[in-house]
C-alpha positions in Angstrom: 0.0 0.0 0.0 1.2 3.5 -0.9 2.2 5.7 2.0 -0.6 8.2 2.8 1.7 11.2 2.4 2.5 10.2 -1.2 -1.2 9.7 -2.0 -1.8 13.2 -0.5 1.0 14.7 -2.6 -0.3 13.1 -5.8 -3.9 14.2 -5.0 -2.7 17.7 -4.3 -0.6 17.8 -7.5 -3.5 16.5 -9.6 -5.9 19.0 -8.1 -3.6 21.9 -8.9 -3.0 20.6 -12.4 -6.8 20.1 -12.8 -7.5 23.7 -11.9 -5.0 25.0 -14.5 -6.5 22.7 -17.2 -10.1 23.7 -16.4 -9.2 27.4 -16.4 -8.3 27.0 -20.1 -11.4 24.9 -20.9 -12.9 26.9 -23.8 -16.3 25.2 -23.3 -16.8 27.0 -20.0 -14.5 30.0 -20.0 -15.0 33.1 -22.0 -11.4 34.1 -21.5 -10.2 30.7 -22.7 -12.2 31.1 -25.9 -10.8 34.5 -26.6 -7.1 33.8 -25.8 -4.5 31.3 -26.9 -2.1 30.0 -24.3 1.0 29.9 -26.6 0.4 33.5 -27.7 0.6 34.8 -24.1 3.1 34.7 -21.3 5.8 32.0 -21.5 5.4 31.2 -17.8 1.7 30.4 -18.4 2.8 28.1 -21.3 5.2 26.3 -19.0 2.6 26.0 -16.2 0.0 24.5 -18.6 2.5 22.0 -20.0 3.5 21.0 -16.5 -0.1 20.6 -15.6 -0.6 18.3 -18.6 2.4 16.3 -17.6 1.0 16.0 -14.1 -2.3 14.8 -15.4 -0.4 12.2 -17.6 1.4 10.9 -14.6 -1.9 10.6 -12.7 -3.3 8.2 -15.4 -0.8 5.5 -14.5 -1.0 6.1 -10.7 -2.2 3.2 -8.7 -3.1 5.3 -5.6 -5.9 7.4 -6.9 -9.5 6.4 -6.4 -12.0 5.5 -9.1 -13.7 8.9 -8.7 -10.3 10.6 -9.1 -9.6 8.4 -12.2 -12.8 9.7 -13.8 -11.6 13.2 -13.1 -8.2 12.4 -14.6 -9.8 11.1 -17.8 -12.0 14.1 -18.1 -9.0 16.4 -17.5 -6.9 14.7 -20.1 -9.7 15.0 -22.7 -10.0 18.7 -21.9 -6.3 19.2 -22.1 -5.9 17.3 -25.4 -8.8 19.3 -26.9 -7.0 22.5 -25.8 -3.6 21.4 -27.1 -5.2 20.4 -30.4 -6.6 23.9 -30.7 -3.2 25.4 -29.7 -1.4 23.1 -32.2 -3.8 24.1 -35.0 -3.5 27.8 -34.2 0.3 27.9 -34.2 0.3 26.1 -37.5 -2.3 28.5 -39.0 -0.4 31.5 -37.9 2.7 30.3 -39.8 1.0 29.6 -43.2 3.1 31.8 -45.5 3.6 32.1 -49.2 7.1 31.5 -50.4 9.0 34.3 -52.0 9.8 31.9 -54.8 11.6 34.4 -57.0 14.4 34.8 -54.5 14.6 31.0 -54.0 14.7 30.4 -57.8 17.8 32.6 -58.0 19.5 30.2 -55.7 18.2 27.1 -57.6 19.4 28.6 -60.9 22.9 29.2 -59.7 23.0 25.6 -58.5 21.5 24.3 -61.7 23.9 26.3 -63.9 26.9 25.2 -62.0 26.1 21.6 -62.5 25.1 21.5 -66.1 27.3 21.6 -69.2 24.4 22.1 -71.5 23.7 25.7 -72.6 20.2 24.6 -73.6 19.4 23.4 -70.1 20.8 26.5 -68.3 19.3 29.0 -70.7 15.9 27.3 -70.5 16.0 27.5 -66.7 17.0 31.2 -66.7 14.1 32.0 -69.0 11.6 30.4 -66.7 11.4 33.5 -64.6 8.9 35.2 -66.9 6.6 32.4 -67.9 3.6 34.5 -66.9 4.4 36.6 -69.9 4.3 33.5 -72.1 7.9 34.0 -73.3 9.0 30.9 -75.2 12.2 29.2 -74.2 15.0 28.5 -76.8 13.8 25.0 -77.7 10.1 26.1 -78.0 11.1 29.0 -80.3 13.1 26.6 -82.4 10.2 24.2 -82.5 8.0 27.1 -83.7 10.5 27.7 -86.4 10.2 24.1 -87.4 6.5 24.4 -87.8 6.9 27.7 -89.7 9.3 26.0 -92.0 6.3 24.5 -93.6 5.6 20.9 -92.4 3.6 19.5 -95.3 1.4 16.5 -94.9 -0.6 15.4 -91.9 2.1 13.0 -90.7 4.6 15.9 -90.2 2.4 18.9 -89.1 0.1 17.4 -87.2 4.4 31.1 -63.7 4.8 32.3 -61.5 3.6 35.7 -60.2 5.6 37.7 -57.7 4.5 37.0 -54.2 4.3 39.6 -51.4 7.6 39.4 -49.7 6.0 40.7 -46.5 4.3 37.4 -46.0 7.1 35.2 -47.1 8.9 32.5 -45.1 12.4 33.2 -43.9 14.9 32.0 -46.6 17.3 30.0 -44.5 18.6 26.8 -46.0 19.9 23.4 -45.1 21.4 22.7 -48.5 22.0 19.2 -49.8 22.9 19.1 -53.5 20.3 21.1 -55.4 17.7 20.9 -52.6 16.9 24.2 -50.8 15.0 23.7 -47.6 13.3 26.8 -46.2 12.7 27.4 -42.5 8.9 27.4 -42.7 8.4 28.0 -39.0 10.8 29.7 -36.5 12.9 27.4 -34.4 11.4 28.5 -31.1 7.9 27.9 -32.5 8.9 24.4 -33.6 9.8 23.7 -30.0 6.3 24.6 -28.9 4.8 22.4 -31.7 7.1 19.5 -30.7 6.1 19.9 -27.0 2.5 19.7 -27.9 2.9 16.8 -30.3 4.9 14.8 -27.7 2.0 15.2 -25.1 -0.8 14.5 -27.6 0.9 11.3 -28.9 1.8 10.1 -25.3 -1.9 10.5 -24.4 -3.0 8.4 -27.3 -4.0 11.3 -29.6 -1.7 10.4 -32.4 -4.5 10.3 -35.1 -5.8 13.7 -34.0 -2.4 15.2 -34.0 -1.6 13.9 -37.5 -5.0 15.0 -38.8 -4.6 18.6 -37.5 -1.0 18.8 -38.8 -1.9 17.3 -42.2 -5.0 19.5 -42.8 -3.2 22.8 -41.9 0.1 22.1 -43.6 -1.7 20.7 -46.7 -3.5 24.1 -47.1 -0.1 25.8 -46.9 1.3 23.5 -49.6 -1.8 24.0 -51.7 -1.4 27.8 -51.4 2.0 27.7 -53.0 1.3 24.8 -55.3 -1.7 26.7 -56.9 0.5 29.7 -57.6 2.7 27.4 -59.7 -0.2 26.9 -62.2 0.0 23.1 -62.2 -3.4 22.2 -63.6 -5.2 19.0 -62.9 -5.7 17.5 -66.3 -6.7 14.0 -67.4 -5.3 12.1 -70.4 -8.4 13.2 -72.3 -7.9 16.8 -71.4 -4.4 16.7 -72.6 -5.4 15.0 -75.8 -7.9 17.7 -76.6 -5.5 20.6 -76.0 -4.0 22.5 -78.9 -0.2 21.9 -79.0 0.7 25.6 -78.3 -1.3 25.5 -75.1 0.1 22.2 -74.0 3.6 23.3 -74.8 3.2 26.2 -72.4 1.8 23.9 -69.7 4.8 21.6 -70.1 7.2 24.5 -69.7 5.4 25.6 -66.6 5.3 22.1 -65.2 9.1 21.8 -65.5 9.6 24.9 -63.4 6.9 23.9 -61.0 8.4 20.5 -60.5 11.8 22.0 -59.6 10.2 24.3 -57.1 8.0 21.6 -55.6 10.6 18.9 -55.2 13.6 21.0 -54.3 11.8 23.7 -52.1 8.2 23.0 -51.3 8.2 19.3 -50.6 11.7 19.2 -49.2 10.9 22.0 -46.8 7.7 20.2 -45.7 9.7 17.1 -45.1 12.2 18.9 -43.0 9.5 20.5 -40.9 7.9 17.1 -40.2 11.3 15.9 -39.1 11.8 18.9 -36.8 8.5 18.4 -35.1 8.0 14.6 -35.1 11.4 12.9 -35.4 12.0 10.6 -32.5 8.6 11.0 -31.0 7.2 7.8 -32.5 7.9 5.3 -35.3 7.6 6.9 -38.8 5.3 9.6 -37.5 7.2 12.2 -39.5 6.8 10.2 -42.7 3.1 9.8 -42.1 2.7 13.5 -41.5 4.8 14.4 -44.5 2.8 12.2 -46.9 -0.5 13.4 -45.4 0.7 17.0 -46.3 2.1 16.6 -49.8 0.6 13.4 -51.2 -2.2 15.2 -53.1 -0.1 17.9 -54.8 2.7 15.3 -55.5 0.2 13.0 -57.2 -1.2 15.9 -59.2 2.2 17.0 -60.2 3.4 13.7 -61.5 0.1 12.7 -63.0 0.5 15.6 -65.5 3.9 14.3 -66.6 2.5 10.7 -66.7 -0.3 11.9 -69.0 2.2 13.5 -71.3 4.3 10.4 -71.4 1.4 8.2 -72.6 -0.4 10.8 -74.8 -0.7 10.6 -78.6 2.7 10.9 -80.3 3.5 13.5 -82.9 6.8 15.0 -84.3 6.4 18.4 -82.7 6.1 16.9 -79.2 9.6 15.4 -79.3 11.4 18.3 -77.9 9.1 19.1 -75.0 9.1 15.4 -74.2 12.9 15.6 -74.1 12.7 18.7 -71.9 10.4 16.8 -69.6 12.8 13.8 -69.7 15.8 15.9 -68.9 14.0 17.7 -66.1 13.0 14.4 -64.5 16.6 13.0 -64.9 17.8 16.1 -63.1 15.2 15.8 -60.4 15.3 12.1 -59.8 18.1 12.2 -57.2 16.2 14.9 -55.4 13.0 12.9 -55.6 14.9 9.9 -54.1 16.0 12.1 -51.2 12.7 13.8 -50.5 10.6 10.7 -50.9 12.9 8.2 -49.3 10.5 6.4 -47.0 8.5 3.3 -47.5 5.2 5.3 -47.3 6.4 7.5 -50.3 7.6 4.6 -52.4 4.7 5.0 -54.9 6.0 8.5 -55.7 9.5 7.3 -56.5 8.2 4.4 -58.5 5.9 6.7 -60.5 8.7 9.1 -61.3 10.9 6.3 -62.5 8.2 4.8 -64.7 7.4 8.2 -66.2 11.0 8.7 -67.1 11.1 5.3 -68.8 7.9 6.0 -70.7 9.2 9.4 -71.8 12.3 7.7 -73.1 10.2 5.2 -75.0 8.0 8.0 -76.4 11.1 9.9 -77.7 12.3 6.7 -79.5 8.9 6.1 -80.9 8.5 9.7 -82.1 11.8 9.6 -83.9 10.9 6.3 -85.6 7.4 7.7 -86.6 9.1 10.9 -87.8 11.3 8.9 -90.1 8.3 7.0 -91.5 6.4 10.3 -92.0 9.3 11.9 -93.9 9.5 8.8 -96.2 5.7 8.6 -96.8 4.9 12.4 -97.0 2.5 12.3 -99.8 2.3 15.8 -101.4 2.5 15.7 -105.2 1.9 19.3 -106.2 5.2 20.7 -107.4 6.4 23.8 -105.6 6.5 26.8 -108.0 9.8 27.6 -109.6 11.6 24.6 -108.3 12.4 26.3 -105.0 13.0 24.6 -101.6 10.2 22.3 -100.7 8.4 23.0 -97.3 9.2 19.4 -96.3 12.9 20.1 -96.8 12.8 23.1 -94.5 10.7 21.3 -91.9 12.9 18.2 -91.8 16.2 20.1 -91.7 15.0 22.4 -89.0 13.8 19.4 -87.1 17.1 17.5 -87.2 19.0 20.7 -86.4 16.9 20.7 -83.2 17.6 17.0 -82.6 21.3 17.8 -82.7 20.8 20.3 -79.8 19.5 17.4 -77.8 22.2 15.0 -78.8 23.5 14.4 -75.2 20.1 13.1 -74.2 19.3 11.3 -77.4 22.7 9.6 -77.5 21.7 7.9 -74.3 18.2 7.0 -75.5 18.8 5.9 -79.1 20.7 2.7 -78.8 19.9 0.9 -82.1 20.6 1.7 -85.7 17.6 2.6 -87.9 15.8 -0.1 -89.8 16.8 0.7 -93.4 16.9 -0.2 -97.0 15.4 -2.5 -99.6 18.7 -4.1 -100.6 17.2 -7.5 -99.9 13.5 -6.8 -100.2 13.7 -5.0 -103.5 11.0 -2.6 -102.3 11.1 0.4 -104.6 9.3 2.6 -102.1 12.2 2.6 -99.7 15.8 3.7 -100.3 18.8 1.6 -99.8 21.3 2.6 -97.2 24.7 1.0 -96.7 26.2 1.8 -93.3 29.4 -0.1 -93.9 31.3 3.1 -94.6 29.9 4.8 -91.5 31.6 2.8 -88.9 32.2 4.5 -85.6 29.2 6.7 -85.8 26.6 6.7 -82.9 23.2 5.3 -83.5 21.8 8.8 -83.3 24.1 10.0 -86.0 23.0 7.1 -88.2 19.4 8.0 -87.6 20.0 11.6 -88.7 21.9 10.4 -91.8 19.0 8.0 -92.6 16.5 10.9 -92.2 18.5 12.9 -94.8 18.6 9.8 -97.1 14.9 9.3 -97.0 14.2 13.0 -97.4 16.3 13.0 -100.6 14.5 9.9 -101.7 11.1 11.5 -101.2 12.3 14.7 -103.0 13.5 12.7 -105.9 10.0 11.3 -106.2 8.5 14.8 -106.0 10.9 16.1 -108.7 9.3 13.7 -111.2 6.0 15.7 -111.0 7.7 18.5 -112.9 7.0 18.3 -116.6 10.2 20.2 -117.4 13.3 18.0 -117.0 15.5 21.1 -116.4 13.2 22.2 -113.6 13.3 18.8 -112.1 17.1 19.0 -111.8 17.0 22.6 -110.5 14.6 21.5 -107.8 16.9 18.8 -106.6 19.9 21.2 -106.8 18.0 23.7 -104.6 16.9 21.2 -102.0 20.1 19.2 -101.6 22.1 22.5 -101.5 19.7 23.6 -98.7 20.4 20.3 -96.8 24.1 20.8 -97.1 24.0 24.4 -95.9 21.8 23.5 -92.9 24.3 20.8 -91.9 27.3 23.2 -92.3 25.5 25.8 -90.3 25.1 23.6 -87.2 28.4 22.5 -85.6 26.7 19.8 -83.7 24.9 18.5 -86.7 28.0 18.7 -88.9 30.0 16.7 -86.3 27.4 13.9 -86.3 26.9 13.8 -90.0 30.6 14.0 -90.8 32.5 15.7 -93.6 32.7 12.5 -95.7 28.9 12.3 -96.0 28.7 16.0 -96.4 31.1 15.8 -99.5 28.8 13.2 -101.0 25.8 15.5 -100.7 27.8 18.4 -102.1 28.7 16.3 -105.1 25.0 15.4 -105.4 23.8 19.0 -105.7 26.6 19.9 -108.0 25.7 16.9 -110.2 22.1 18.2 -110.2 23.4 21.6 -111.4 25.3 20.0 -114.2 22.3 17.9 -115.2 20.2 21.1 -115.3 22.7 22.9 -117.6 22.8 19.9 -119.9 19.0 19.6 -120.1 18.6 23.4 -120.8 21.6 24.7 -122.6 22.8 21.8 -124.8 19.8 22.5 -127.1 20.4 26.2 -127.1 24.2 25.9 -127.7 23.5 23.4 -130.5 22.0 26.3 -132.5 25.5 27.9 -132.5 27.3 25.0 -134.2 28.9 25.4 -137.6 27.6 22.0 -138.9 25.0 22.4 -141.6 25.8 26.0 -142.5 28.5 25.5 -145.1 27.9 24.6 -148.7 30.4 23.4 -151.3 30.8 23.7 -155.0 30.7 26.4 -157.6 31.4 30.0 -156.7 29.5 30.0 -153.4 30.8 31.8 -150.4 30.7 28.5 -148.6 27.8 29.6 -146.2 24.2 29.0 -146.7 22.5 32.2 -145.8 19.1 30.6 -145.6 20.4 28.0 -143.2 22.2 30.7 -141.2 19.0 32.8 -141.0 17.1 29.7 -139.7 19.9 29.1 -137.2 19.7 32.6 -135.8 16.0 32.4 -135.6 16.1 29.1 -133.8 18.6 30.4 -131.3 16.6 33.6 -130.7 13.4 31.6 -130.1 15.0 29.1 -127.8 16.8 31.6 -125.7 13.7 33.8 -125.4 11.7 30.8 -124.3 14.4 29.8 -121.7 14.7 33.4 -120.5 10.9 33.8 -120.2 10.5 30.5 -118.4 13.5 30.3 -116.2 13.3 33.9 -114.9 10.3 32.7 -113.0 12.3 29.8 -111.5 13.8 30.5 -108.2 17.2 29.8 -106.5 16.7 31.3 -103.0 20.4 31.1 -102.1 22.1 34.2 -103.6 25.5 32.6 -103.8 24.3 29.5 -105.5 22.2 31.6 -107.9 25.2 33.7 -108.9 27.4 30.6 -109.3 24.9 29.0 -111.7 24.5 32.3 -113.7 28.3 32.5 -114.0 28.5 28.9 -115.2 25.8 29.6 -117.8 27.5 32.7 -119.0 30.8 30.9 -119.2 29.3 28.5 -121.7 26.8 30.7 -123.5 28.6 34.1 -124.0 31.8 32.8 -125.5 29.9 30.5 -127.9 27.5 33.3 -129.0 30.4 35.8 -129.3 32.3 33.3 -131.5 29.3 32.4 -133.6 28.4 36.1 -134.1 32.0 36.9 -135.0 32.1 34.2 -137.7 28.7 34.8 -139.3 27.6 38.4 -138.6 28.9 39.6 -142.0 26.8 37.1 -143.8 23.6 38.2 -142.1 24.3 41.9 -142.3 24.3 41.6 -146.1 20.7 40.4 -146.2 17.5 42.3 -146.0 16.5 43.3 -142.4 19.4 41.7 -140.6 18.0 42.9 -137.2 15.3 40.2 -137.5 18.1 37.6 -137.2 20.8 39.2 -135.1 18.4 40.4 -132.5 20.8 40.5 -129.5 24.3 41.6 -128.8 26.6 39.8 -126.5 25.9 42.5 -123.9 22.2 41.8 -124.2 22.7 38.2 -123.4 25.0 39.0 -120.5 22.3 41.3 -119.1 19.5 38.8 -119.7 21.3 36.1 -117.8 21.0 38.3 -114.7 17.2 37.8 -114.9 17.4 34.1 -114.4 16.2 32.4 -111.2 14.8 35.5 -109.6 11.3 33.9 -109.3 9.2 36.5 -111.1 8.3 37.1 -114.7 10.2 39.5 -117.0 9.0 41.4 -120.0 8.0 39.3 -123.0 10.9 40.6 -125.1 14.5 40.9 -124.0 15.8 44.3 -123.5 18.0 45.1 -126.5 21.0 47.3 -126.5 21.9 49.5 -129.4 24.0 47.5 -131.8 
């Protein structure tokens, strides 16, 4: 039996503690309803906590009577209800919006110091102004790809500044790229921990977690909503126009970095500060209660993109998503490191895998779309086909992502009809391309099938000369695009570049033969000389016909080919010089040999219509892409 004096001490201690507890019972006291203990005098806080401790000790006492036990149970219920209110109030007082702009400056410096990719760092820097809908580098280039004129259905198909006066203190515990913010002051955390210890010890774990989760979840939601991460289903995403979806992906990348590295990481740290060591995995339970909804919504968007309908224009944003997740995955592993958050880690890894597969699939579908692009209407003037611009802009962008794609593209392209004798597919021999990466082989293969398609399109021109000019223009454009991109040139290689250069020069030669052999044939001597008697040796009638044939042919070529277009000024000038080097000396020589024979006939101007200078001037009209006057401008002779 316990000594009477100990029983008396315990009874007196309980009665004193009970008075303190009841004085702060908000169900009976107006003062208790209007005031919060932890907002007042620290001595009163300490007295109340000591009273709760005393009540806790009384629960396990063997000396108190049954009546006193009933009082103890009632007192502990009142105390726990009060502590729950205090716990909630402290948490509510410290719901603040992040000053995310200042935090992003730190994230950017960390990101830029770790990356060797100019594309990654520049995209991250540009994210500051997403509310203005500025387009990052890759998105601008993708727009240029679309503007390049994808032809055929297979080819074409934010943060506002927060009020710094309500922002949390920016103090960090930095690990790698994670930046944890002190969400609640240290002394306040001690109060929360003191309350949590007593509620959990009294068997009020569920209530404690519920209060903490509901309040901190609202704090997370406050900041999460400002990041403009929308809740979209697969169907919603499928129905969005690509421009709108592109903007949402860009915002998601920024939001994911902020959420994982700042928002979720800070919440995890706060849970550890309050609950670590109090009970088994309580901090993990509270953390998941707080962030599970926003985390699921965040990653569901990326998952929806990863399994959405594929199309060529999506490749680069999918790669941006992939790169962002690769960069974030170590941080996700750190923040969601418990068994209760295993589903988040698994989902992130699965999304990454699906994005990689989507990128590989889009590249394969793009190759097939280039090969099968069906347009048959010839582009006017034999200029560069929209398909050529689209494809070359596209693969130039691919080269910007070579670091990522070299890791994702592991197999060579499926090529050729060497053994199948399929005339609808070009042959490709990779034996002389040893040492090139699979990605480089895919890019070369795309160029091969592009040229194969263009050759088919060239056959739709009725004029053979224009057919060759079209191929010259387009292959020259391909060569210039490769030369203009150091990354692309390195992957394609100078050896293959030389082959393509030879191909467009051969097309230029074929054009000249198809056009000018017939014109120059008029300036031959054969058939003009006669023999016998006292003849001068030249048939004036044949000579007149020869001049008339030349004039007619040249006028027709001039009239027609002035409307043809060579967009590249250097190539245009080179071809004009080449034409002049063949035409002008031949005409000058012919004129020199036979002018006197024509001048002796009636109306010689009907036959010698043009001087050498007239022809030199007329050649300058060629390939400008617009009609000239029906008759050549004639100089005085």
